[in-house]
N, C-alpha and C positions, 0 to 999 in steps of 0.2 A: 275075777281071777286076774292076777298080775302076770305080765309077760315075763318069760324066763330071761335069764342073763344072756343067753344065746340070741334070743329074739331082739333084745335091746341093742346088742352089739351089731346085729344085722341092720337094724333101722339106722343106727349112727353111721355105719359104713355106707349105706345107700345115700344118706343125707350129705356126707362128706364128699362122695363121688359126684353128686349133683352140684354141690357148691364149687368143686374144682372145675367141673365142666363149664359152668356159667362164667366163672372167673377167666377161664382160658379163652372162651369165645369172646367175651367182652373185652379182654385185654388185646386180642389180635385185631378186633375192630378198631380199638383206640389207636394202636400202633400204625395201622394201615390208613387211617383217616388223615387226609390232607388238612392242614390248618387253614381255616378260611382266610381270605384276603380281607383286611380291614376295609371299611367303607372309604372309597376314594372317588375323585372325579374322573380319573383316567379309566381306560378300558382294561380291566383285569383279565388276564389269561389264566383261567383256573381249571385244572392244574397248569402251572407254567409249562411251556413247550420248549423242546431243545432248539437252540439257535440253528438256523439252516446251515447245513454243512457247506464248506467252501467248494468251489469248482474243482474238478479233478486236476486241472492245470495250475491251480493256485498254490502259491508257496505256503508250506505249513507254518512259516514264520510270519504270515500275513497278520496285520493288526486286528483282523476279525476272526482269527483262528481260535479254536477252543483253548489252546495254551495261553494266548494273549488275553483272553477274556476271563479266565478262571481266577477265583479267589478274591474278587472284588466286585462291587456293583458298577455297572457301566450305563451311562445315558448316551445313546447313539442317535445322532442326527444325520440322516441321509438327505442331503440338500439337492433338490432338483434344479435350482436356479442356475442359469448359465451366465458366467462372466460378470456377475454383479459384485462390485467392490464391497458394498455393505449389504450383504444378503440378509433378508428378514429372518431366515432360518438360523443363521449364525448368531444374529442379534438375540433371538429368542433363547438359544442355548446359553449364551453368555449371561442373559438376564436371570435364568434359573441358577446358574453358578453364583452370581452375585447375591441373589436372594438367600442363598445358603451360607453366606460368609459368616454369619453369626453362629454357625454350627460347625466348628472346626473338626470335631471328631467325625462327624458325618462326611465332611468334605474329604477327609483322608480315605474314607471307604469308597468314595464315588469317583469314577473316572468319566470325563466328558469327552466323547469321541465325535469328531466332525468329519464327515466324508462328503465333499462337494462333488457334483457331477463333473465339473471342470475345475482344474487347479494347476498351479505351478509350484515349484519348490519354495520360492520366496514367500508366497501367500500361506502355504502350509507351515513353514517355519515361523512366520509371524503369529499364526494362530497358536501354535504350540508354545510360543514364548509368553502367552498370556497367563499361564499358571502351571504349576507342577503336575496338576491332574487334568490338564486340557491338552488334547492331541488332535492336530490336523492330520488326517489319514490319507495315505496315497494308495490307490489301487490302479493297476494298469488300465489306461483308457479303454482298451478293448473289453475289459471286464466290469467296468463301472455299471452299465445298464443291467448286466446279469446279476451283479451284487444287489442292486435295488430290487430286482424282481424276486430274488431268493427271499428277501425280507417282506415281500408282498407290497413294496412301494412302487408307485408309478413314476418312472424316470421323467415323464413329461408333465407331472402334476404342477399346479401353481403353489400348493401348500405342502408342508412337510410334516410327517409324523415323527415323534420322538419315541424311541424304543428303550425300555428299561430292561436290562439284562442282569440277572442275579449272579451271585458268586458260583453257582453250579452251572453256569453258561446256559441258562434257560430264559426265554422271553417271558417276562413277568407282567409287564403293563405296557400299553400303548397310550401315549398322550397325543390326542388329536389336535389339529390346528386351532380349534376353538378355545382350548384351555390356555389361560395366561400363565406367565412365569410364576406369579405368586401362588396360584393354585397348584401348579406342578411341584413347586418347592415344598408346599405344605404336604402334598401327597407323598413325596419322597421321604420326608421326616417320619410320617406315619408308617409307611411300609418298612423302611430300614430299621426303625426303632422296634417295630413289632416282630421283626425277624431275629432279633438278638436274644 
């Protein structure tokens, strides 16, 4: 005995409803799924976490405010070295910059930010004059240690960590002191290219 037209329509309706439900659930899982971080040598923060908020007393125009960090990639060096003319942390940041000289498009998307524990106007201006996308940052001396702590950095450390901040102002990757400039530059190309 063959099913009636009404029974066939009911079966088609049930199958269509099931297909719609499966597509809806699968689609929402796909939309809510964070894209995985490509394989890199740095320490990926997955999912990326928001940059620590500034102190209540900090100027909203601070170089580490959300407004200043938005819409571009930033590589932030918090340098714990005191009063060294040729700080190894600054040299490492500049080596990464120089390694990416062959990637002009990527260089335009990336800002290099250097915050020393101790500084003066002349040294910060000298650092900022090294390139259009290199900035020596000034934070009030009373707030420097607190700024380091907000990022999880030890102001008394011998070595410095590099922080990669994405255009959404989230910490994306930490580059530990053991990673050389060539490896960091390669990771930056991988990460920024994969995000486009």
